[in-house]
Phi, psi and omega in degrees: 000325183258032179265003182064031175289316192261350184210160178274166178294326177296320178297320175293321177301318177294331177279312181208103181296331182293312183288327180297322177288326178294329182287343181293353178280339181274121183293341178293334174301313180295321178296313180294317180292323174301317179294317175305312183297315181291335183265313189258344185103175194278338191291123177094001183234168173300145177300142184302319182294326179294320180294320179293315179296319181296312182297318178291328178295315177300319179298309180297321177300314177297320179294313181295333175277330184277320186299316177295321179292323176291320177297317177297323182286326181271356178286123187267358183280000000 
C-alpha cells in the first residue's frame, strides 16, 4: 500500500505528512517516483537525482550487509 504505486509521494504528503516521511524508508517509492519523473516530467514528484541517490544507497547498503554474510556462509573452514 505504501509503495507509491497508485499515488505520488507529493499526493501522500498533502494527505498526511507523517506517513509520507515514513514511506521514504521503502525503496519502491524512489523507483516509482523516478519512473514517473522520467515519464511525465519533474513537476509534482521527487527530484530525479534524489531517486537515483536513494536507490544506489539502498543497493550499496544491501551489498555491504550481504557480502560478509555470504563469505561467512561459503567459508568451508
